[in-house]
C-alpha positions in Angstrom: -17.9 -26.3 -10.1 -16.9 -23.1 -8.3 -20.0 -23.4 -6.1 -18.5 -26.4 -4.4 -15.3 -24.6 -3.3 -14.7 -24.9 0.4 -15.9 -22.3 2.8 -12.5 -21.8 4.3 -11.5 -19.8 1.2 -14.6 -17.7 1.3 -13.0 -15.6 4.0 -9.6 -15.8 2.6 -10.4 -14.3 -0.7 -12.9 -11.6 -1.9 -16.0 -13.1 -3.3 -17.5 -10.2 -5.3 -15.0 -7.4 -5.0 -17.5 -5.1 -3.2 -17.1 -3.4 0.1 -20.2 -2.5 2.0 -21.0 -0.9 5.3 -23.9 -2.0 7.5 -25.6 1.0 9.2 -27.1 0.7 12.6 -28.6 4.1 13.2 -32.3 4.4 13.6 -33.0 5.8 10.1 -31.5 2.7 8.4 -33.7 -0.2 7.4 -32.5 -3.7 8.4 -30.2 -5.1 5.8 -29.7 -1.9 4.1 -26.1 -1.0 2.9 -24.2 2.3 2.9 -21.7 3.2 0.4 -18.1 3.4 1.4 -18.1 7.0 0.1 -20.2 8.1 3.1 -18.6 9.8 6.1 -17.5 7.9 9.2 -20.5 6.2 10.6 -22.1 7.0 13.9 -24.4 5.2 16.4 -24.1 2.1 18.3 -22.4 -0.8 16.4 -20.8 -4.1 17.4 -19.1 -5.6 14.3 -18.6 -9.0 15.9 -22.3 -9.4 16.6 -23.2 -8.3 13.1 -21.5 -11.2 11.5 -23.7 -13.6 9.6 -21.8 -16.8 10.4 -23.7 -19.0 12.9 -22.2 -19.0 16.3 -22.1 -22.8 16.4 -19.8 -22.9 13.5 -17.3 -20.3 14.9 -14.1 -21.4 16.5 -13.1 -21.1 20.1 -9.8 -19.5 21.3 -8.3 -23.0 21.6 -9.4 -24.1 18.2 -8.1 -20.9 16.6 -4.8 -21.4 18.4 -4.6 -24.9 16.9 -5.2 -23.4 13.5 -2.4 -20.9 14.0 0.0 -23.7 14.9 -1.2 -25.8 11.9 -0.7 -22.9 9.5 2.7 -21.8 10.9 4.3 -25.2 11.5 4.5 -26.5 8.0 6.9 -27.5 5.3 9.0 -24.4 6.0 10.3 -25.9 9.2 12.3 -28.4 7.2 14.4 -25.5 5.9 15.3 -24.0 9.3 18.6 -25.9 9.7 19.6 -24.7 6.2 18.7 -21.1 7.4 20.9 -21.6 10.5 23.8 -22.7 8.4 23.7 -19.4 6.6 23.7 -17.5 9.9 25.5 -19.5 12.6 24.1 -20.7 15.9 23.9 -17.5 17.9 22.9 -15.3 15.1 20.4 -17.9 14.0 18.7 -18.0 17.5 18.6 -14.2 18.0 17.7 -13.6 14.3 14.8 -16.1 14.5 13.5 -14.4 17.6 13.8 -10.9 16.0 12.1 -12.0 12.8 9.4 -13.7 14.8 8.8 -10.5 16.8 8.5 -8.5 13.6 6.2 -11.0 11.8 4.0 -11.4 14.9 3.8 -7.6 15.3 2.9 -7.1 11.7 0.2 -9.7 11.9 -1.1 -8.0 15.1 -1.1 -4.7 13.3 -3.0 -6.0 10.3 -5.8 -7.5 12.6 -5.9 -4.4 14.8 -6.3 -2.2 11.7 -9.2 -4.5 10.6 -10.9 -4.0 14.0 -10.3 -0.2 13.6 -12.0 -0.2 10.2 -14.9 -2.4 11.6 -15.8 0.3 14.1 -15.1 3.3 12.0 -17.0 2.2 9.0 -19.5 -0.4 10.5 -18.1 -3.4 8.7 -18.7 -6.8 10.1 -15.5 -8.4 8.6 -12.8 -7.9 6.0 -10.3 -10.0 4.1 -6.6 -9.0 3.7 -7.1 -7.3 0.4 -10.3 -5.6 1.7 -8.4 -4.1 4.7 -5.9 -2.5 2.3 -8.6 -1.3 -0.1 -10.7 0.3 2.7 -7.7 1.8 4.4 -6.5 3.6 1.2 -10.1 4.5 0.1 -10.8 6.2 3.5 -7.3 7.4 4.1 -5.7 10.7 3.4 -6.6 12.2 0.1 -3.2 11.7 -1.7 -3.3 7.9 -1.2 -6.9 7.2 -2.1 -6.1 6.7 -5.8 -4.0 3.7 -4.8 -6.7 1.7 -3.2 -7.1 -0.6 -6.3 -3.4 -1.0 -6.6 -3.1 -2.1 -3.0 -5.8 -4.7 -3.5 -4.1 -6.0 -6.8 -0.7 -6.1 -5.0 -2.2 -8.3 -2.2 -3.8 -10.7 -4.6 -0.7 -10.9 -6.8 1.6 -11.6 -3.9 -0.8 -14.2 -2.4 -0.9 -16.0 -5.8 2.9 -15.9 -6.2 3.4 -17.1 -2.6 1.2 -20.1 -3.0 2.3 -20.9 -6.5 6.0 -20.7 -5.4 5.0 -23.0 -2.5 3.6 -25.6 -5.0 6.9 -25.5 -6.8 8.9 -26.1 -3.6 6.6 -28.9 -2.7 7.2 -30.6 -6.1 10.9 -30.4 -5.5 10.8 -31.8 -2.0 8.6 -34.7 -3.1 10.6 -35.5 -6.1 14.0 -35.4 -4.2 12.6 -37.5 -1.3 11.5 -40.3 -3.6 14.6 -40.0 -5.7 16.8 -40.9 -2.6 14.8 -43.9 -1.6 14.3 -45.3 -5.1 18.0 -44.9 -6.0 19.0 -46.6 -2.8 17.0 -49.8 -3.7 17.5 -49.8 -7.5 21.0 -48.3 -7.8 19.6 -46.7 -11.0 20.4 -43.0 -11.0 18.4 -40.4 -12.9 18.4 -36.6 -12.9 16.2 -35.2 -10.2 14.2 -33.3 -12.8 12.9 -36.7 -14.1 11.4 -37.5 -10.7 9.8 -34.0 -10.4 8.4 -34.3 -13.9 7.0 -37.8 -13.0 4.7 -36.0 -10.4 2.7 -34.3 -13.2 0.1 -37.0 -13.5 -0.6 -37.7 -9.7 -0.6 -33.9 -9.0 -3.1 -33.4 -11.9 -5.5 -35.7 -10.0 -5.2 -33.5 -6.9 -5.5 -30.4 -9.0 -8.9 -31.6 -10.3 -10.3 -32.4 -6.9 -13.7 -30.5 -7.0 -13.6 -29.0 -3.5 -11.7 -29.0 -0.2 -14.3 -31.1 1.5 -13.1 -34.1 -0.6 -9.5 -33.2 0.4 -10.3 -33.4 4.1 -9.1 -37.1 4.5 -6.1 -36.3 2.5 -5.2 -33.3 4.7 -5.7 -35.5 7.8 -3.2 -38.0 6.4 -0.8 -35.1 5.6 -1.0 -33.8 9.1 -0.4 -37.3 10.6 2.5 -38.0 8.4 4.1 -34.6 9.0 3.8 -34.9 12.8 5.2 -38.4 12.9 7.9 -37.5 10.4 9.0 -34.4 12.3 9.1 -36.4 15.5 11.3 -39.1 14.1 13.5 -36.5 12.4 14.0 -34.8 15.7 15.0 -38.1 17.2 17.7 -38.6 14.5 19.0 -35.0 15.0 19.4 -35.5 18.7 21.4 -38.8 18.3 24.6 -36.8 17.8 25.2 -33.3 19.0 28.8 -33.7 19.6 29.7 -31.0 17.1 28.1 -28.4 19.3 31.4 -26.9 20.6 32.8 -26.7 17.1 29.8 -25.4 15.2 30.3 -21.7 14.3 28.3 -19.2 16.2 28.3 -16.8 13.3 28.5 -17.2 9.6 29.7 -14.8 6.9 27.5 -11.7 6.6 26.7 -12.7 3.0 24.5 -15.5 4.2 22.2 -13.3 6.3 19.9 -12.4 3.5 19.4 -16.1 2.8 18.8 -16.8 6.5 16.2 -13.9 6.6 14.4 -15.1 3.6 14.1 -18.7 4.6 13.1 -17.9 8.2 10.3 -15.5 6.9 9.1 -18.2 4.5 9.0 -20.8 7.3 7.4 -18.6 10.0 5.1 -16.2 8.1 1.4 -17.1 8.1 -0.1 -13.7 7.4 -2.5 -15.1 4.8 -4.5 -17.0 7.3 -4.8 -14.3 10.0 -7.9 -12.7 8.8 -9.7 -16.0 8.0 -9.0 -17.2 11.5 -10.1 -13.8 13.1 -13.3 -13.8 10.9 -14.2 -17.3 12.2 -13.8 -16.7 15.9 -16.5 -16.6 18.5 -14.6 -13.9 20.4 -12.5 -12.0 17.8 -11.1 -9.5 20.3 -9.4 -12.4 22.0 -7.2 -12.8 18.9 -5.2 -9.8 20.0 -6.2 -8.8 23.6 -4.5 -5.4 23.2 -4.3 -4.9 27.0 -3.3 -8.6 27.6 -0.1 -10.2 26.4 -1.8 -13.6 26.4 -3.8 -13.1 23.1 -4.2 -16.1 20.9 -1.8 -14.7 18.3 0.9 -14.2 20.9 0.6 -17.6 22.4 0.7 -19.3 19.1 3.6 -17.5 17.6 5.6 -17.9 20.9 5.3 -21.7 20.5 6.1 -21.5 16.8 9.3 -19.5 17.5 10.6 -21.9 20.2 10.0 -25.0 17.9 11.5 -23.4 14.8 14.6 -22.1 16.6 15.1 -25.5 18.4 14.9 -27.5 15.1 17.2 -25.1 13.2 19.7 -25.2 16.1 19.9 -29.0 16.4 19.7 -29.7 12.7 22.6 -27.3 11.9 24.7 -28.8 14.8 24.0 -32.4 13.5 24.9 -31.8 9.9 26.9 -28.6 9.8 27.9 -27.5 6.3 26.3 -30.6 4.8 22.9 -29.4 5.7 20.5 -29.5 2.8 17.5 -27.3 1.9 15.0 -29.8 3.6 16.6 -31.4 6.7 14.9 -34.8 6.0 17.1 -35.1 2.9 20.2 -35.3 5.3 18.8 -38.5 7.0 20.8 -41.7 6.2 19.4 -43.3 3.1 20.5 -46.7 4.2 18.5 -46.7 7.4 15.1 -48.2 7.1 13.5 -45.8 9.7 15.0 -42.8 7.9 13.6 -44.0 4.6 10.2 -44.2 6.2 10.5 -40.6 7.4 11.5 -39.4 3.9 8.5 -41.2 2.4 6.1 -39.9 5.2 7.3 -36.3 4.6 7.0 -36.7 0.9 3.5 -38.1 1.3 2.6 -35.3 3.7 3.9 -32.5 1.3 2.2 -34.2 -1.7 -1.1 -34.3 0.1 -0.8 -30.6 1.2 -0.3 -29.7 -2.5 -4.0 -29.8 -3.1 -4.7 -27.3 -0.2 -2.3 -24.8 -1.4 -3.5 -25.3 -5.0 -7.0 -24.1 -4.2 -5.7 -20.7 -3.1 -4.0 -20.3 -6.5 -7.2 -21.6 -8.3 -9.4 -19.1 -6.5 -7.3 -16.1 -7.4 -6.6 -17.0 -11.0 -10.1 -18.4 -11.8 -11.7 -15.4 -10.1 -9.9 -13.1 -12.6 -10.6 -15.2 -15.7 -14.1 -16.8 -15.2 -15.8 -13.9 -17.0 -13.9 -14.8 -20.2 -15.5 -18.3 -19.9 -19.0 -17.2 -19.1 -20.4 -19.5 -21.8 -18.5 -22.6 -20.8 -17.4 -22.2 -17.1 -16.6 -25.9 -16.5 -14.3 -26.0 -19.5 -12.6 -22.8 -18.5 -12.0 -23.9 -14.9 -10.6 -27.3 -16.1 -8.1 -25.4 -18.4 -7.0 -23.1 -15.5 -6.6 -26.1 -13.2 -4.5 -28.0 -15.7 -2.4 -25.0 -16.5 -1.6 -24.3 -12.9 -0.4 -27.9 -12.2 1.6 -27.9 -15.4 3.2 -24.5 -14.7 4.2 -25.5 -11.2 5.9 -28.7 -12.5 7.7 -26.9 -15.3 9.0 -24.2 -12.9 10.1 -26.9 -10.4 11.9 -28.8 -13.2 13.6 -25.6 -14.5 14.8 -24.7 -11.0 15.1 -27.9 -8.8 16.4 -26.2 -5.7 14.8 -26.0 -2.3 16.7 -23.6 -0.1 17.1 -20.7 -2.6 13.5 -21.2 -3.8 12.3 -20.9 -0.3 14.4 -17.9 0.2 13.1 -16.2 -3.0 9.4 -16.7 -1.9 10.2 -15.5 1.6 12.1 -12.5 0.5 9.9 -11.3 -2.3 6.3 -12.4 -1.4 6.1 -13.0 2.4 8.1 -9.9 3.1 5.8 -7.7 1.1 2.6 -9.4 2.5 3.8 -9.9 6.1 6.0 -6.9 6.8 5.7 -4.1 4.3 2.0 -3.9 3.6 0.9 -4.1 7.3 3.3 -1.2 8.2 2.0 0.9 5.4 -1.7 0.1 6.1 -1.3 1.0 9.8 0.4 4.3 8.9 -2.5 5.2 6.6 -5.3 4.1 9.0 -3.9 6.2 11.9 -2.5 9.1 9.9 -5.0 11.7 11.1 -7.4 9.7 13.1 -7.1 8.2 16.6 -8.2 4.7 17.5 -11.8 4.1 18.5 -11.5 0.4 19.2 -13.2 -0.2 22.6 -10.7 -2.8 23.9 -10.7 -1.2 27.4 -14.5 -1.6 27.5 -17.1 -4.3 26.9 -17.5 -4.4 23.1 -21.2 -5.0 23.6 -21.6 -1.8 25.5 -19.5 0.4 23.2 -21.3 3.4 21.6 -19.7 5.5 19.0 -21.0 9.0 19.4 -22.8 10.4 16.3 -20.8 13.6 16.5 -17.5 11.7 16.7 -14.9 14.0 15.0 -11.3 12.7 15.1 -8.7 15.4 15.4 -6.0 15.5 12.9 -2.5 14.4 14.0 -3.7 12.3 17.0 -3.5 8.9 15.3 0.2 8.2 15.3 0.8 8.6 19.0 3.0 10.7 21.1 5.8 12.2 19.0 4.3 10.2 16.1 6.1 7.1 17.4 3.9 4.8 15.3 5.2 6.5 12.2 8.8 6.2 13.4 8.2 2.5 14.3 6.8 1.8 10.8 9.6 3.5 9.1 12.1 1.1 10.8 9.9 -1.8 9.9 9.6 -0.7 6.3 13.4 -0.2 6.1 14.0 -3.7 7.6 11.5 -5.2 5.2 12.8 -3.5 2.1 16.4 -4.4 3.0 15.3 -8.0 3.4 13.4 -7.9 0.1 16.3 -6.5 -1.9 19.1 -8.5 -0.4 17.2 -11.8 0.0 15.8 -11.7 -3.5 19.2 -10.9 -5.0 21.0 -13.7 -3.0 18.2 -16.2 -3.7 18.2 -15.6 -7.4 22.1 -15.6 -7.4 22.0 -19.0 -5.7 19.4 -20.4 -8.0 21.4 -19.3 -11.1 24.6 -20.8 -9.6 23.0 -24.1 -8.9 21.3 -24.1 -12.3 24.4 -23.5 -14.2 26.3 -26.0 -12.1 23.8 -28.7 -12.7 23.8 -28.0 -16.4 27.5 -28.2 -16.7 
């Protein structure tokens, strides 16, 4: 069954756990591999021309931009008004811009380090965990022993991120259907009952053999989400009369929650390398000497959309703003009911896509234990993942705090902390040899290339100073955001129990 898994995830996750270097010097035979233990490679090498993916299947700059928008503008946007409620209007706007700048820069840093490793070690492409493993393996001597730990950390955080997202999806779908059903039946049940009722339909999604079969479902999800967000925006703009009385700032205690939810909503670090790996012109993803790279354009649009929806959503509903803004729409209005159902369907359909990431990670680590009966083993893993996500959602049926916990703990580590650490290690004692100022096809790395120690962190080691500030910002967000999110979950859990 695993042979049918979609090709999108083949660049997202490691396939065999091995890292190889393709030599291009005259004494190497075609297709021969060098061990990573060798010294920095020399000779002419263009990593982007060495990729095995057929050019006709690679994405253009425009297609990559669309993928960035699709990955970034997702379910998390529904929580932006709730995030603004915890920060205030002015702090929300400036905070969203600041977080967007940091997240975009860290995504930029991750891809830039990947390109650096391509040229240094003659690698055609890398996944997120591969970047960390190579950076540590070829970094300063004291950090090399942590290469495996870095890889495990990335994979663990990816799993927790997407598993947590599955739980959030279950809560959103359950709550949306609860509001509509209770309006018509006037029969009230605990929200946990509606979430638990999703077990059987979600199990069908969990047992979908591959992503190709989910393609029509994903298309339906995209259409429902776009239309649903459009109608939601219409409702939010109907009454903005509270603008003058809406607080510009909120108590400082709410800032960690705002940070966590915004990071959860905007962060898309997990898709950056798959998108870069699939491009026809990978250097265009960054365009180091040009601010109009694909990444910058996409994240600028995402920042504007998220800040705008957070702003008008908070102005419209104020302190009554819920974890997903669609839950604030009037239940008695037929059009609003349609929106809630459409968003619930969109989130439900997206569950299968997120599920495959968790499946690849967990099954990849367990399939050796089921070598005799792989079909049975994978079926057990699929069933357990769906069941675990429902049990977690039933145990903690909250949206805002749950989003905050995932954003603070998982996305902050993946999207802020790790890129800063990786960049520091990559450039600790070696300057950049990326030929962005030249034509990559004409770039030639001299055989006697000997980087000088201390030249990789820039004048006055400004790269190190910058990364220290980013790490401090990330760690502050992780600690405070995780604490406040867990505190909110406990408070809501005990309140609902009583």
